[in-house]
N, C-alpha and C positions, 0 to 999 in steps of 0.2 A: 627378291626380285630387284633387278638393277633399274635405278632411276637416275637419269642424267639430265641436268638442267643447265642451260646457259643463261647467265646474268650479265648483261653488257654494262659498259661504263655509264650508259645513260639510264640504267635501271630497268630496261626491258628484259623480260624473262620468257624463255621458250624451252619446252620439254623436248630435248633432242631424242630421247628414247621413246617418245610417244608415237601417235599415229596422226594421219592427216586430219582426223576429226577433232583432235584436242590440241594440236600445235601446228602453226603455219611454217615453222622452221624445224627441220629434222636433221639427224645425222645419218647419212647413208651407211649401208652395211660396210664394215671395215674401216670407216673413216677415222675412228678414234684409236686404232690399234697402236699407232706410233706415239700416242700421248702416254709416255712411260719414262721412268727414270733413265738417265744416261750415266751408267756406272762404270768406274774403272777401279783398279786396285794397285796399290804401291807394293807389288810383290818384289822379293829379293831372291836371286838365284842361290841355290845351296852350293857352297864352295866344294868343289870336287865331287859333287853328288848329283842325283837326279831331282827333278822337281823344283819347287820354289818354297820360300817361306812366305805364307800369305800375309799381305799387308792390309792396311785399313782401306775400307771402301770409300771412294770419293764420288760425289754426285755433281756432275757438270750441269750447265743449263740445258733445258729441253728445247730443241728447235725442230719444228715440224710444220706441216701444212694441214689445216683442218678444212674439210669440205662440208658445206651445209646445203641441204635441199629445201627450197622454198616452194610451197604449194598453197595457193589461195583460191578463192571462189571466182575471181575475175582479175583482169589486168590492173585495174586501179588499186585493188587490195595488194596485189603483188608488188606494184611500184612502191607503195607505202611501206610494206614489210621489208623489201630490199633496201630502201633508203634508211630505215631505222636500224637494220642490222649492220649495214656498212658504216653508218655514222657512229653506232655504238662501239665498233672496233676502232674506228679512227680516233675516237675520244679517249681510248684507254691509255693510262699512264702507270708508272710504278706505284703511285699512291692511290690511283683509282683504276684498277685493272678490270678487264673482263674476267669473269669467274666461271669455271665449269665445275659444278657441284655434283658429286657422285655419291649416291646412296646404294650401298651393297650389303652383303652379309657381314662386313667388318664391324666389330663392336665400336669402332671409332667413327663410324659414319655419322653425318656426312663428311666427306673429305673433299677438299677443293684444290684445283689448280688455278693460280693467278697468272693471267696471260696478257701480253701486249702484242701489237703487230710487230713482226720482225721484218723491217724493211718498209715496203709500200704495198698498199692494197691494189688489186687489179682494177682495170677500168671496167666500165659498164658495157657489156657486149651488145645490147639491143635496147630498144624502147620497151620497157617492162609492161607498158599498157597493152602490148600486142600479145602477151602471153599470160598463162595462169600458173606456170611452173618454171623454175630456174635454179641454177646452182651458184654458190659463191665459195671460192677457195681462198682461205685466209692464211698467210704465213705468220706463225706465232712463235713466241719464245716465252718460256717460264724460267725466270732468273733464279728462283729458289731451287730448282732441280728436283723437287719432290712435291707431292700433294700435302696439304696442311689440314690439321684438325681444327675444330672450333676452339676458341680461347677457353682455357681452363683456369679456374681461380681458387684461391684459398686464403684464409686468414689464420693468425695465431701460429701454431706449429703445423706447417704445411708439408705433406709428403708428395713428392713428384716422382712418379714412376714412368720411365720412358719406354713405352711400348712401340715406339717408332724406329726409324732407321738412321737418324742423324742426331747429334748432340742437342740437348735442350738447354738453352740459355734463358732463364726466366727474366721477367721484369717486375719491379716493385712499384706499385702505384700508391701514393699516400698523400695526406694533407694533415697539417696540424703540428703537434709537438715533435714528431719524429721519434727517434729512440734507437736502441741497439738492435742490429740484425745479426743473427748467428747463422753462418753458412754450414753446409753439410760437413765440411772438414773441421768445424769448430772455430774457424777464424771469425772474428767479429769486426763490425764497423758500425758507424753511427749515421743515421739519417738526420740531417739538420732540420730545424723547424721550417715549415713551408706554409705560407699564408694561402697559396693556391695549390690545386692538385698538381702533383709532380710525379714524373715517371723516371725511374732509374733502370736503365737497361744494363743487365749484367754481362752482355756480350762484350768481350774485351775490345772489339773494333769500334764500339761506340760509347763505352763506359767513360764517364767524365767526372764522377764523384771522387774527390780526393780521399784516399784511405779505404775505398771500397775494394772488395776482392771479387774478381770475375770467376765464378764457379759454375760448372755445368753438370748435367746428368748424361752420361754416355748411354747409347742404346742398350736396352736390357737391364739397366741399373736403376737404383732408387736414391734419391737425396732428400734430406729434410732441412727446411729453412725455418728458423724461429723469428717471427716478426713482432714488432711493437704494436700496441693498439693504434688503430687508424690506418694501418698499412695492409695492402693486399698483394699477394703474389699472383702473377699471370704468366701462362706459358701455353705454347702450342706444340703439337707433335708433328714431325715430318715423316711421311710414309712414302716408300718407294713404289708400292703396288696397292693403289686404292681400289682396284677392281675386284679383289677376292672377297 
């Protein structure tokens, strides 16, 4: 059974896939169909032949509009719900986004889209106290381009299996003496002593530890990291289709 929940940047939660009896904010029929990955491929033409050589899939940002249906017992309740929903979206940032959580038949559920407003929210059409139902359309963007799993962790010898659709770049969180890390390729580097909890992101775009090797796990592959005592590996999976 599909269960879709909106969690705003202010912490309010509404069950979008619910009914008017259990949620005052719902998703109208068809409103979420465009919340899906934006995929392209770097194909190459076959010299002197037909077809193409299929290239790697690339996931661009997801940009769409989401419509919400608000239904309450009276105008005062509608005014408060509309205010909280609108303010929740207005407060969303990259570090504190609005989240749409999807529970489906996927073994990776729940999967989440992290969203912020793409542009400017629409104005308020009427005095909400005159009504008991209204809609709000929000232009949104998901910069990650895919839905994300919950954070997975492991210590010691950690096996990372990438069931998702994009490469996995783990993070190492540790405190204390540090020690030697062995990457899936066999390459090694040393975590320096850390008096406070420290995070080493193995994504090459942000990796700053001298001597560390940025290694990832491609989709469908497995990698094993060997960590010293006191260190923990963390990773998330990126999924193009969280609805199945």
